[in-house]
Biotite code that builds the C-alpha atoms (Angstrom):
import biotite.structure as struc

atoms = struc.array([
    struc.Atom([0.000, 0.000, 0.000], chain_id="A", res_id=1, res_name="MET", atom_name="CA", element="C"),
    struc.Atom([1.214, 3.468, -0.789], chain_id="A", res_id=2, res_name="SER", atom_name="CA", element="C"),
    struc.Atom([1.583, 6.286, 1.704], chain_id="A", res_id=3, res_name="HIS", atom_name="CA", element="C"),
    struc.Atom([-1.612, 8.021, 0.547], chain_id="A", res_id=4, res_name="ILE", atom_name="CA", element="C"),
    struc.Atom([-3.628, 4.826, 0.895], chain_id="A", res_id=5, res_name="GLN", atom_name="CA", element="C"),
    struc.Atom([-2.455, 4.434, 4.508], chain_id="A", res_id=6, res_name="TRP", atom_name="CA", element="C"),
    struc.Atom([-3.434, 8.018, 5.304], chain_id="A", res_id=7, res_name="ILE", atom_name="CA", element="C"),
    struc.Atom([-6.845, 7.475, 3.704], chain_id="A", res_id=8, res_name="THR", atom_name="CA", element="C"),
    struc.Atom([-7.360, 4.248, 5.645], chain_id="A", res_id=9, res_name="LEU", atom_name="CA", element="C"),
    struc.Atom([-6.380, 5.905, 8.920], chain_id="A", res_id=10, res_name="LEU", atom_name="CA", element="C"),
    struc.Atom([-8.745, 8.802, 8.194], chain_id="A", res_id=11, res_name="GLY", atom_name="CA", element="C"),
    struc.Atom([-11.625, 6.434, 7.534], chain_id="A", res_id=12, res_name="ILE", atom_name="CA", element="C"),
    struc.Atom([-10.890, 4.450, 10.701], chain_id="A", res_id=13, res_name="LEU", atom_name="CA", element="C"),
    struc.Atom([-10.628, 7.653, 12.732], chain_id="A", res_id=14, res_name="PHE", atom_name="CA", element="C"),
    struc.Atom([-13.969, 8.888, 11.394], chain_id="A", res_id=15, res_name="HIS", atom_name="CA", element="C"),
    struc.Atom([-15.585, 5.516, 12.115], chain_id="A", res_id=16, res_name="PHE", atom_name="CA", element="C"),
    struc.Atom([-14.211, 5.620, 15.681], chain_id="A", res_id=17, res_name="ALA", atom_name="CA", element="C"),
    struc.Atom([-15.681, 9.105, 16.177], chain_id="A", res_id=18, res_name="ILE", atom_name="CA", element="C"),
    struc.Atom([-19.061, 7.933, 14.844], chain_id="A", res_id=19, res_name="GLN", atom_name="CA", element="C"),
    struc.Atom([-18.972, 4.910, 17.146], chain_id="A", res_id=20, res_name="LEU", atom_name="CA", element="C"),
    struc.Atom([-18.050, 7.029, 20.177], chain_id="A", res_id=21, res_name="PHE", atom_name="CA", element="C"),
    struc.Atom([-20.804, 9.566, 19.470], chain_id="A", res_id=22, res_name="LEU", atom_name="CA", element="C"),
    struc.Atom([-23.350, 6.809, 18.864], chain_id="A", res_id=23, res_name="SER", atom_name="CA", element="C"),
    struc.Atom([-22.551, 5.247, 22.231], chain_id="A", res_id=24, res_name="ILE", atom_name="CA", element="C"),
    struc.Atom([-22.725, 8.682, 23.863], chain_id="A", res_id=25, res_name="ARG", atom_name="CA", element="C"),
    struc.Atom([-26.135, 9.355, 22.299], chain_id="A", res_id=26, res_name="VAL", atom_name="CA", element="C"),
    struc.Atom([-27.484, 6.021, 23.516], chain_id="A", res_id=27, res_name="ILE", atom_name="CA", element="C"),
    struc.Atom([-26.133, 6.355, 27.068], chain_id="A", res_id=28, res_name="LEU", atom_name="CA", element="C"),
    struc.Atom([-26.929, 10.044, 27.626], chain_id="A", res_id=29, res_name="ARG", atom_name="CA", element="C"),
    struc.Atom([-29.311, 10.368, 30.595], chain_id="A", res_id=30, res_name="PRO", atom_name="CA", element="C"),
    struc.Atom([-32.501, 12.435, 30.593], chain_id="A", res_id=31, res_name="HIS", atom_name="CA", element="C"),
    struc.Atom([-32.918, 12.248, 26.816], chain_id="A", res_id=32, res_name="ARG", atom_name="CA", element="C"),
    struc.Atom([-36.159, 11.327, 25.069], chain_id="A", res_id=33, res_name="ASP", atom_name="CA", element="C"),
    struc.Atom([-35.876, 8.005, 23.154], chain_id="A", res_id=34, res_name="PRO", atom_name="CA", element="C"),
    struc.Atom([-37.169, 9.626, 19.952], chain_id="A", res_id=35, res_name="ALA", atom_name="CA", element="C"),
    struc.Atom([-34.424, 12.236, 20.237], chain_id="A", res_id=36, res_name="SER", atom_name="CA", element="C"),
    struc.Atom([-31.807, 9.508, 20.680], chain_id="A", res_id=37, res_name="ARG", atom_name="CA", element="C"),
    struc.Atom([-32.989, 7.661, 17.586], chain_id="A", res_id=38, res_name="ILE", atom_name="CA", element="C"),
    struc.Atom([-33.084, 10.871, 15.553], chain_id="A", res_id=39, res_name="ALA", atom_name="CA", element="C"),
    struc.Atom([-29.502, 11.741, 16.523], chain_id="A", res_id=40, res_name="TRP", atom_name="CA", element="C"),
    struc.Atom([-28.316, 8.198, 15.770], chain_id="A", res_id=41, res_name="LEU", atom_name="CA", element="C"),
    struc.Atom([-29.917, 8.228, 12.335], chain_id="A", res_id=42, res_name="VAL", atom_name="CA", element="C"),
    struc.Atom([-28.487, 11.659, 11.582], chain_id="A", res_id=43, res_name="PHE", atom_name="CA", element="C"),
    struc.Atom([-24.961, 10.742, 12.721], chain_id="A", res_id=44, res_name="ILE", atom_name="CA", element="C"),
    struc.Atom([-24.957, 7.537, 10.684], chain_id="A", res_id=45, res_name="ILE", atom_name="CA", element="C"),
    struc.Atom([-26.879, 8.702, 7.584], chain_id="A", res_id=46, res_name="ALA", atom_name="CA", element="C"),
    struc.Atom([-25.027, 11.998, 7.096], chain_id="A", res_id=47, res_name="VAL", atom_name="CA", element="C"),
    struc.Atom([-21.553, 11.066, 8.350], chain_id="A", res_id=48, res_name="PRO", atom_name="CA", element="C"),
    struc.Atom([-19.499, 14.260, 8.411], chain_id="A", res_id=49, res_name="LEU", atom_name="CA", element="C"),
    struc.Atom([-22.339, 16.736, 8.833], chain_id="A", res_id=50, res_name="LEU", atom_name="CA", element="C"),
    struc.Atom([-23.987, 14.532, 11.475], chain_id="A", res_id=51, res_name="GLY", atom_name="CA", element="C"),
    struc.Atom([-20.829, 14.366, 13.585], chain_id="A", res_id=52, res_name="VAL", atom_name="CA", element="C"),
    struc.Atom([-20.274, 18.117, 13.367], chain_id="A", res_id=53, res_name="VAL", atom_name="CA", element="C"),
    struc.Atom([-23.931, 18.889, 14.113], chain_id="A", res_id=54, res_name="ALA", atom_name="CA", element="C"),
    struc.Atom([-23.967, 16.649, 17.191], chain_id="A", res_id=55, res_name="TYR", atom_name="CA", element="C"),
    struc.Atom([-20.747, 18.158, 18.503], chain_id="A", res_id=56, res_name="ILE", atom_name="CA", element="C"),
    struc.Atom([-22.141, 21.678, 18.053], chain_id="A", res_id=57, res_name="LEU", atom_name="CA", element="C"),
    struc.Atom([-25.810, 21.137, 18.958], chain_id="A", res_id=58, res_name="LEU", atom_name="CA", element="C"),
    struc.Atom([-26.336, 17.744, 20.584], chain_id="A", res_id=59, res_name="GLY", atom_name="CA", element="C"),
    struc.Atom([-24.827, 18.289, 24.016], chain_id="A", res_id=60, res_name="ASP", atom_name="CA", element="C"),
    struc.Atom([-26.440, 21.548, 24.988], chain_id="A", res_id=61, res_name="ILE", atom_name="CA", element="C"),
    struc.Atom([-26.894, 21.670, 28.750], chain_id="A", res_id=62, res_name="SER", atom_name="CA", element="C"),
    struc.Atom([-28.013, 24.641, 30.778], chain_id="A", res_id=63, res_name="ILE", atom_name="CA", element="C"),
    struc.Atom([-26.281, 23.397, 33.906], chain_id="A", res_id=64, res_name="GLY", atom_name="CA", element="C"),
    struc.Atom([-27.423, 22.007, 37.212], chain_id="A", res_id=65, res_name="ARG", atom_name="CA", element="C"),
    struc.Atom([-27.341, 25.335, 39.055], chain_id="A", res_id=66, res_name="ASN", atom_name="CA", element="C"),
    struc.Atom([-29.649, 26.966, 36.561], chain_id="A", res_id=67, res_name="ARG", atom_name="CA", element="C"),
    struc.Atom([-32.043, 24.012, 36.688], chain_id="A", res_id=68, res_name="ILE", atom_name="CA", element="C"),
    struc.Atom([-32.107, 24.180, 40.496], chain_id="A", res_id=69, res_name="ALA", atom_name="CA", element="C"),
    struc.Atom([-32.820, 27.937, 40.422], chain_id="A", res_id=70, res_name="ARG", atom_name="CA", element="C"),
    struc.Atom([-35.611, 27.401, 37.890], chain_id="A", res_id=71, res_name="MET", atom_name="CA", element="C"),
    struc.Atom([-37.151, 24.686, 40.083], chain_id="A", res_id=72, res_name="ASP", atom_name="CA", element="C"),
    struc.Atom([-37.082, 27.065, 43.065], chain_id="A", res_id=73, res_name="ASN", atom_name="CA", element="C"),
    struc.Atom([-38.767, 29.814, 41.044], chain_id="A", res_id=74, res_name="VAL", atom_name="CA", element="C"),
    struc.Atom([-41.465, 27.447, 39.771], chain_id="A", res_id=75, res_name="VAL", atom_name="CA", element="C"),
    struc.Atom([-42.116, 26.164, 43.318], chain_id="A", res_id=76, res_name="LYS", atom_name="CA", element="C"),
    struc.Atom([-42.388, 29.695, 44.675], chain_id="A", res_id=77, res_name="SER", atom_name="CA", element="C"),
    struc.Atom([-44.922, 30.634, 41.987], chain_id="A", res_id=78, res_name="LEU", atom_name="CA", element="C"),
    struc.Atom([-47.209, 27.745, 42.784], chain_id="A", res_id=79, res_name="ALA", atom_name="CA", element="C"),
])
């Protein structure tokens, strides 16, 4: 195999490893609706490069535990 073929093979394996890692992360992420998990999995696998980039940019949005706790306190005080 030539040098370029090795680089191509390593790139493909690296991309596959990233897809596998993100797929496992999507499946194991807590507090996520099952329909949302399936949608992310399909998107990551069906649109390989764009799906990986989109999940990295948009899939792990979290507002933080402190903000959730403050919101719960506000909602409890309103009721």
